[in-house]
C-alpha positions in Angstrom: 114.5 103.7 109.8 110.9 104.5 110.3 108.4 104.0 107.5 106.5 106.9 106.1 102.7 107.1 106.7 100.4 106.0 103.9 100.7 108.5 101.1 104.4 109.2 101.3 106.2 108.7 98.0 108.9 106.1 97.6 112.3 107.7 97.8 111.3 110.6 100.1 112.8 108.9 103.2 116.2 108.4 101.6 116.2 112.0 100.2 115.2 113.8 103.3 115.7 111.4 106.2 112.9 110.0 108.5 110.0 112.2 109.2 109.5 113.4 112.8 107.8 111.0 115.3 104.0 110.8 115.6 102.4 113.3 117.9 99.9 111.7 120.3 96.5 113.3 120.0 94.0 113.6 122.8 90.8 112.7 121.0 89.4 111.5 117.7 88.5 115.0 116.7 92.2 115.9 116.6 92.9 113.3 113.9 93.0 114.5 110.3 90.3 112.7 108.3 87.6 112.7 111.0 85.8 115.8 109.9 88.7 118.3 109.7 90.2 119.8 106.6 92.1 117.5 104.2 95.6 118.4 102.9 95.8 119.7 99.4 96.7 117.4 96.5 100.3 117.2 95.6 99.7 118.8 92.2 97.9 121.8 93.8 100.6 122.4 96.4 103.2 122.3 93.5 101.3 125.2 92.0 101.6 127.3 95.2 103.7 130.4 94.3 106.2 129.8 97.1 106.6 126.2 96.0 107.0 127.2 92.3 110.0 129.3 93.3 111.5 126.3 95.1 111.0 124.1 92.0 112.9 126.6 89.9 115.7 126.5 92.4 115.9 122.8 93.3 114.3 121.2 90.3 110.9 119.6 89.9 111.8 116.1 90.9 113.3 117.1 94.3 110.5 119.6 94.9 107.8 117.0 94.2 109.4 114.6 96.7 109.4 117.3 99.3 105.8 118.2 98.6 104.8 114.5 99.0 106.7 114.4 102.3 104.9 117.5 103.6 101.5 116.2 102.5 102.2 112.9 104.2 103.0 114.8 107.5 99.7 116.7 107.2 97.8 113.4 106.7 99.5 112.0 109.8 98.4 115.0 111.8 101.9 116.5 112.3 101.0 119.6 110.3 97.9 121.6 109.8 96.3 120.3 106.6 94.4 123.5 106.0 97.5 125.8 106.2 98.9 125.8 102.6 101.5 128.6 103.4 102.6 126.4 106.4 102.9 123.4 104.1 104.8 125.4 101.6 107.2 126.5 104.4 107.7 122.9 105.4 108.6 122.1 101.7 111.2 124.8 101.8 112.5 123.5 105.1 112.9 120.0 103.6 114.6 121.3 100.5 116.9 123.9 102.1 118.3 121.5 104.6 116.7 119.1 106.9 116.3 120.4 110.5 118.3 118.7 113.3 116.3 115.9 114.7 117.1 116.7 118.3 115.9 120.2 119.0 115.2 122.4 122.0 111.6 122.6 123.1 109.9 125.1 125.4 108.0 123.1 128.0 104.6 124.8 128.6 103.0 121.8 130.2 103.9 122.4 133.9 105.4 118.8 134.1 108.8 119.4 135.6 110.5 116.0 134.9 109.0 115.4 131.5 110.2 112.1 130.0 109.2 113.0 126.5 111.3 116.2 126.8 114.4 114.6 128.1 113.5 114.7 131.8 115.8 117.1 133.8 117.3 120.1 132.1 120.9 120.4 133.3 122.2 123.2 135.4 124.1 125.8 133.3 127.4 125.0 135.0 126.8 121.2 134.6 126.2 121.7 130.9 129.3 123.9 130.6 131.4 121.4 132.5 130.3 118.6 130.2 131.0 120.8 127.1 134.5 121.7 128.4 135.4 118.0 129.0 133.8 116.9 125.7 136.1 119.1 123.7 139.3 117.5 124.9 140.7 114.4 126.5 139.9 113.4 130.1 141.1 111.0 132.8 137.9 108.9 132.3 139.9 105.7 132.8 143.3 107.0 133.7 144.7 107.1 137.3 146.4 110.5 137.5 148.5 109.4 140.5 149.9 106.3 139.0 149.6 107.0 135.3 148.0 103.6 134.9 144.6 102.5 133.8 141.8 103.8 136.1 138.2 102.8 136.7 135.4 105.2 135.6 133.1 103.5 138.1 135.2 104.9 141.0 135.2 108.5 139.9 132.2 109.7 141.9 132.3 107.1 144.6 133.6 109.3 147.3 131.1 112.1 146.6 128.1 109.8 146.6 129.3 108.0 149.8 129.6 111.4 151.5 126.2 112.6 150.4 124.3 109.4 151.2 126.3 107.7 153.9 126.6 104.4 152.0 129.6 102.2 152.0 130.1 102.2 148.2 128.6 103.5 145.0 128.9 103.2 141.2 127.2 104.8 138.2 125.7 103.1 135.1 123.9 104.3 132.1 120.3 104.6 133.6 118.1 103.5 136.4 116.8 100.4 134.5 120.4 99.4 133.9 121.2 99.6 137.6 118.4 97.1 138.4 119.3 94.8 135.6 122.9 94.7 136.5 122.2 93.9 140.2 119.7 91.2 139.5 122.1 89.6 136.9 125.1 89.7 139.1 123.5 88.7 142.4 120.4 86.7 141.6 120.8 84.9 138.3 119.3 81.4 138.4 117.6 82.1 141.8 114.3 83.5 143.1 113.6 87.2 143.8 110.5 88.0 145.9 108.5 91.1 144.8 105.2 92.4 146.1 102.4 91.8 143.6 101.6 95.5 143.8 105.1 96.4 142.8 105.4 94.1 139.7 104.9 97.3 137.7 105.4 98.8 134.2 106.5 102.4 133.8 107.0 104.6 130.8 108.8 103.2 127.7 107.9 99.6 128.4 110.2 99.1 131.5 108.5 96.1 133.2 109.8 94.6 136.4 108.8 91.0 135.3 110.7 91.5 132.0 113.8 92.8 133.7 113.8 89.8 136.1 113.4 87.4 133.2 116.2 89.1 131.2 118.5 88.9 134.2 118.0 85.2 134.6 116.3 85.5 138.0 112.9 84.1 138.7 110.1 86.4 139.8 108.1 85.2 142.8 105.1 87.5 143.5 104.0 87.8 147.1 101.0 89.3 148.8 98.2 90.9 146.9 97.9 94.0 144.7 96.8 96.3 147.6 98.1 94.5 150.7 101.5 92.8 151.3 102.9 92.0 154.7 106.4 90.9 155.9 104.9 87.4 156.6 104.1 87.1 152.8 107.8 87.4 152.1 108.8 85.0 154.9 106.3 82.3 153.8 107.5 82.5 150.2 111.2 81.9 151.0 112.8 78.7 149.7 116.4 77.5 149.5 116.5 79.1 146.0 115.6 82.6 147.2 118.3 85.2 146.7 116.7 88.5 147.5 113.7 90.7 148.3 113.2 93.4 145.7 111.2 96.5 146.7 110.1 98.7 143.8 109.0 102.3 143.7 105.5 102.3 142.3 106.3 105.2 140.0 103.4 106.3 137.8 100.4 105.2 139.8 99.2 105.1 143.4 97.0 102.6 145.3 94.9 104.2 148.0 92.3 103.0 150.5 92.6 99.5 152.0 96.3 99.1 151.6 99.3 97.8 153.5 103.0 97.7 152.7 105.9 96.5 155.0 108.1 99.2 156.6 111.6 98.9 155.1 113.4 98.2 158.5 111.0 95.2 159.0 111.6 93.9 155.5 115.4 94.3 156.0 115.3 92.3 159.2 113.3 89.5 157.6 115.7 89.3 154.7 118.9 89.5 156.7 117.7 86.8 159.2 117.6 84.4 156.2 120.9 85.5 154.7 119.1 87.3 151.8 119.7 90.6 150.1 117.2 93.5 150.3 117.3 95.5 147.0 115.4 98.7 146.6 114.6 100.7 143.5 113.7 104.1 144.8 113.1 105.6 141.4 113.5 109.4 141.7 116.7 109.7 143.6 116.0 112.3 146.3 119.1 113.7 148.0 118.2 117.0 149.6 115.1 117.7 151.7 112.0 117.1 149.6 110.6 120.2 147.9 106.9 120.9 147.6 105.2 118.2 145.5 107.7 115.5 146.5 107.1 115.1 150.2 106.3 111.4 149.9 109.6 110.5 148.3 112.2 108.9 150.6 115.8 110.3 150.6 118.5 108.0 149.5 120.3 108.1 152.8 117.1 107.0 154.6 116.8 103.7 152.5 120.4 102.9 153.5 119.8 103.7 157.2 116.6 101.5 157.1 118.6 98.5 156.0 118.6 98.2 152.2 121.7 96.4 150.9 121.6 98.0 147.5 119.6 101.1 146.4 119.0 102.1 142.8 117.8 105.4 141.3 117.9 107.6 138.2 120.2 110.6 137.8 117.8 112.7 135.7 114.8 112.8 137.9 114.8 114.6 141.3 118.6 114.5 141.3 118.3 116.9 138.4 121.4 115.7 136.5 122.2 113.7 133.4 120.7 110.3 132.4 122.4 107.9 134.7 121.7 105.0 137.1 123.1 105.1 140.6 123.9 102.0 142.6 124.5 102.6 146.3 125.1 100.3 149.2 127.3 97.6 150.6 130.9 97.5 149.4 131.1 93.8 148.6 127.9 93.8 146.6 128.9 96.9 144.6 132.3 95.3 143.9 130.5 92.2 142.5 128.5 94.5 140.1 131.7 96.3 139.0 133.4 93.0 138.1 130.5 91.6 136.2 130.9 91.6 132.4 127.5 93.3 131.9 128.9 96.4 133.7 131.0 97.3 130.7 127.9 97.3 128.4 126.0 99.5 130.9 128.7 102.0 131.8 128.2 105.8 131.5 130.2 108.0 129.2 132.3 111.0 130.1 129.5 113.5 129.4 127.1 111.8 131.8 129.7 111.6 134.5 130.8 115.2 134.1 127.2 116.6 134.3 126.4 114.3 137.2 129.5 115.3 139.1 128.8 119.0 138.7 125.2 118.6 139.7 126.2 116.8 142.8 128.5 119.7 143.6 125.6 122.2 143.2 123.5 120.1 145.6 126.3 119.9 148.1 127.0 123.7 148.2 125.1 126.1 150.4 122.5 127.8 148.2 123.4 125.7 145.2 120.0 124.0 144.8 118.5 126.9 142.9 121.2 126.4 140.2 119.6 123.0 139.4 116.6 123.7 137.1 114.4 120.9 138.5 114.8 122.3 142.0 114.3 125.9 141.0 111.1 124.9 139.2 109.8 122.8 142.1 110.4 125.6 144.5 109.1 128.4 142.3 106.9 130.9 144.1 103.3 130.8 142.6 103.1 134.5 143.0 106.1 135.0 140.8 104.6 132.6 138.3 101.4 134.6 138.2 103.3 137.9 137.6 105.2 136.3 134.8 102.0 135.1 133.3 100.5 138.5 133.5 103.4 140.0 131.5 102.9 137.3 128.8 99.2 138.0 128.6 99.8 141.8 128.4 102.3 141.2 125.5 100.0 138.9 123.6 96.9 141.1 124.0 99.1 144.0 122.7 99.4 142.1 119.4 95.8 141.1 119.2 95.6 137.7 120.8 92.9 136.8 123.3 95.2 135.8 126.2 94.2 135.6 129.8 96.0 134.5 133.0 94.8 131.1 134.1 95.3 129.0 137.3 96.9 125.7 136.3 98.0 122.4 137.8 101.3 120.8 136.8 103.1 117.8 138.2 106.5 116.7 139.3 106.6 114.0 136.6 109.0 111.2 136.1 106.9 108.9 138.2 107.4 111.1 141.3 104.4 111.4 143.6 101.8 110.6 141.0 98.4 112.3 141.5 99.8 115.2 143.5 99.3 118.4 141.5 101.6 121.4 141.5 99.4 124.5 141.7 100.7 127.1 139.2 99.8 129.9 136.8 100.0 130.3 133.1 98.1 131.8 130.2 95.1 130.7 128.2 95.0 131.7 124.6 91.6 131.4 122.8 91.7 129.8 119.4 89.1 127.7 117.5 91.3 124.7 116.7 93.6 124.0 119.7 94.8 120.6 118.4 96.0 122.2 115.1 97.7 125.0 117.0 99.4 122.5 119.3 100.8 120.7 116.2 101.9 123.9 114.6 103.7 125.0 117.7 105.6 121.8 117.8 106.6 122.2 114.2 107.6 125.9 114.6 111.2 127.2 114.4 111.1 127.5 118.2 109.2 124.4 119.2 106.7 124.8 122.1 104.8 122.0 123.9 101.5 123.4 125.2 98.3 122.0 126.7 95.0 121.7 124.8 92.0 123.0 126.6 88.4 123.7 125.5 88.4 126.8 123.3 92.2 127.3 123.3 95.6 126.4 124.5 97.4 126.8 127.8 101.0 127.5 128.6 102.0 126.8 132.2 104.7 129.2 133.4 106.5 126.8 135.8 108.7 125.0 133.4 109.4 127.8 130.9 113.1 128.4 131.7 114.8 131.8 132.2 115.5 133.3 128.9 112.7 131.6 127.1 110.1 134.3 127.5 110.9 136.2 124.3 111.2 133.1 122.1 107.9 131.8 123.5 106.0 135.0 122.7 107.5 135.2 119.2 106.5 131.5 118.5 103.0 132.1 119.7 102.7 135.3 117.6 104.1 133.5 114.5 101.9 130.4 114.8 98.7 132.3 115.6 99.2 134.6 112.6 100.2 137.8 114.3 103.5 139.5 113.4 105.9 139.6 116.4 
């Protein structure tokens, strides 16, 4: 359980549960205590009329603990320290029932695959399918033909084989799990060659050297940061070498004087020496690439180019649930299935249900627009502008200084880093955008916006259908205008 920031009273955590996670700020000026207003003293907030009513209802001891928790949140920058009515409201929220820790958030950032927001939103029918199966028993590990125990790893094999052209497939809990399982099952105690420019770290601390160390394989870096050739792999091979590992560079890009072997050439070099070629492709592109993801290789292409095993995530460009896909040669996939680690990394019925229904959407004519990630990536900028104009009109009608603004989003999730997604949204003028951003996140309808000089920006691309009215209501409430 997380500790409270300095200033929280002992016993608050056990009474009200852990406080929400820290919100990252963009500059020192956003941090409470560097020139901004300070939160009121506990005694002063206890005298606020709204808090006095709460004390009469819940008792002074419980109310004091809630006030101390609210003040601690303000000191940590999660609440506006100068907003006493807002702090009193937070006290009421703590006393009248702690909010659920996992909440829905409106994504106003323009980042489609937003890791902090759970990556891909599910298609409505995928969510409905998962909910339907969750409320009853399923054949997760039951063979309906024989009545005997089945294998969850085989449930989506035929679908994935047909969509990608590979010999075999299995699903694990996430993309990192897929890489870890393959390295452990196939390369433990032996060497794995990785280009120095691909020994990367991505969000959440996933580091290729650490994954190799954990698997029991030995990392051997080849080439240089910016230029690696097939000959670098060939010269590094020893009798202890098990595989070449090619890694999607994810959240960064090297440009200029660069070189990277073509996958067919790398496959030929590996296979001539009896080695495996393993490829982590990251985003998991199945259909033709949408705008903004043109540089991503389709899963079927990696297989056709000679990769023995291919790994990707299910909740990036695939647009499904958190999952890790392993695709490739039958005998290698079977080794992974039989490995004891596979049990620890297996997916549950909800992941598989959502993944299966998303794959069905992708496979159907016209079904891609049912997958939110794809609908957002293919959104017409002209429609985004018209939507933004409606928002601006509504907000100006209630007294807010809102204007349509050209924006730039991103695919996100490590996909095509540095390539912007031109879009439209709204700019709302306000004197303290950092404080407004924090208050929007703490609102009943949480909204993640962008801070800009003189105000905040909401990018229209990732605001889902049906979220327009809650968005306008949240903006009106936080900025002090009745909705």
